[in-house]
N, C-alpha and C positions, 0 to 999 in steps of 0.2 A: 502493498499500498503506500502510496504518495506523498511529502509530505505535504501537498494542497490538503488530502482526505485528512490524514492525520490531527492536524491540526483546526482544523475546519470547528470544532468543539470550541479552543483557546480564543482565533478570532472572533467567534461571533458572539460571544461573553462579553467581549470586552471593547472599547474602546481607545486602541494605544495611544491616539495622538493624546490623551487625555488621563489616561491611568500610568504614563512616561513606562510600563512594561515593555518588550523586547517586543520585536514584532514576528509575527508567526513563518518565518521563512528559515529554509536550509539554513545550514552551518557546515562546518565541516564538522567529518564522524573522524578523524584518524585517530591513532592509538589506543586503548584501553579505556574502556566504556568508564563515564564518569558520574558520578553520585554526589547531590545537594542534600544536607538538612537547611531548611530556610526556620525559623520565628516567626509569625505572622499574625500579628495583635490584632483580626480582626470583629466580625461581631463576636467568636468568641475565640478566644487564644490558643494558639495550635502549632502545632510545629509541619512543618508540608516536607515528603521526605519522598526525592525523587531520582528515579537510574535510571542514566541511559538506555532506549535499547532502538540502536538503530541513529534514528537520525533527530529522534524525542526524544523527552524527559517521561518517563511513562512517571507518574504521582501519585499519592498518597495523602491523606489528612490523617496527621496520628494526635491523635487532641494532648496523650500524655505526655509524648515524647519518644524516640529510642529509650534502647537502654542497655549499657553494660552488663546486667546482673540476669541469668540465664533462668532465672524467677521468673521472671517480669516480660509478658504476655502483653503487646499494646495493641491493642480496638487499632485499625488501619484500614480506613475508609478510600475507595478510590474519586480521581479526580481529574480531569481531563488532559490530555496529552499536551505538554508545555514543550516551548521551543529550546534550542539547544541553550541561548545566551540566556535560557535563566537561570543560570545555574550564577551570574555575576550578580542579578540582579536585589540592590535592597531600596531604597526608599520608603516614603508615602504614597499608595496610592489612592488618590481622594475621595473624600468621605461622596455617596453615591455611584460611586463607581462601581463593578461589580468585585469583592472584594477587597473592596475602601478600607485601611486602615496601616500601617506602619510594618514593612521585611525586613529584619538581617539574616545574612546570613553564619548561619552559626559553625557549620562546617562545611568540605568539601572535599574531594578527592577521587580516588578511581576506586572501583571494585574489580574482581575477577571470579567469575560464574560459577561456580561448583556442581551444577546439578546434575545428576548423573540414573539412568535407567535401573530399573531392575540387574541387566548384566553387567549393569557398573561400567554402560556407555554416558559417553559423553553428554548433553541433551540441550539443544541453543537456549538459548535460556529466553527466549521468547514464547518457545514452546511450555516451556515450563514454567511460565507463568501460567499460558491457557491449561492448562492440565492442571493447576491448581496448586500448587508446591511449589518452590523456586528457592537454593543456597547460594550463601555468595559472601567474599572473604570484602567489610571495604579496608581499603586501606586511607583516612584522612585523616584530618590532625586530629581530632579528639576522637571518635569511635574507629575500630579497628577490632579486626579476631571477623569469625562468619554469623551470618546472619541468617533468618527464613524467614519468609514470607509465606503463610499457608494460608488461602480461602475457606470460609465458610458463608454456610446465608442465612435471613433469618434470626431470631432471639432477644431478647428486649433489651441488651445494651444497646441497641441499633435504633427502637424504636416500634419494634417488630413490622417496619415497613417491605421486609422484607429482601432488602437491595441486597445487592453485594458485596461482603466485607471481607479483612483480612484480620490476621496478627501477623506485629514482626514482633522475631524476639531473637535475642542472642541464643545460637549453636552451636555444637563442636563441645557444648561441657565447660569451656573455657569463661573464667571470668575477662570481664577487661582495664583498662589502664587508670579504672576506680572514677575516671567523670561521672560515671552513672545521669540521671535526668537535669539539666540544669533547672536554676527555678530561672523559668522566661524572660523575668520584669530585671533579674540582674548579669543573665546571659549578656556574655559578648559577640561579637560580629568577628569570624577569622580573618575579614577581610581588612576592614576597618577599624576593628578595635572598641568599637560605638557601643552601646544599650537600645534597644527600643526605644527607651524616652531620648536619647541622646538623636537619633536620626529625626525623632521629630522635631525636636526640637532646632535643630540645624534645617530642617524645612520649610520652619516655621521663619526662619529668620533670614533663605532669600524670599520669600513671600512681600 
């Protein structure tokens, strides 16, 4: 599926001229696949977890954020695919626009797909997502090691509306580097060193 089709929903939900977000155009997909975790202070404060699959970022909203504790299973709700350039997006989406609120880049880096079939043969990452379970190794500034995404449907936790939901969890029985899930209000951007409040204040200062 081409970039035009994969990003149709992204473009349809927002006016990038007003929001300041990257346009839904293709970008270089060379090298190891990328990931980014953004903190988004919109109608609800949450984390956005994005993995590069081909020429787009597959995206999930993770209300409580990723954890490096294998016992933490975090609800992850799929959102629309985003352009690769979204990895660098940090700023304030104006009130009234889709997703209005402040965004910072909490972590980013590359990842290594790890999914295999029952015979131990590697399975393509997009195929593993379609099957509803995938494993990968994150190599970020803050998140490291094996993680898994597993799909399930229905349940009280997501409002019993039957929409597709996933669980994001640390895998491989390994503990992380002690970062855990940060306090999103105190967390700092891995690219600018700013907090949500500082990004919002800087935006106000430019108006």
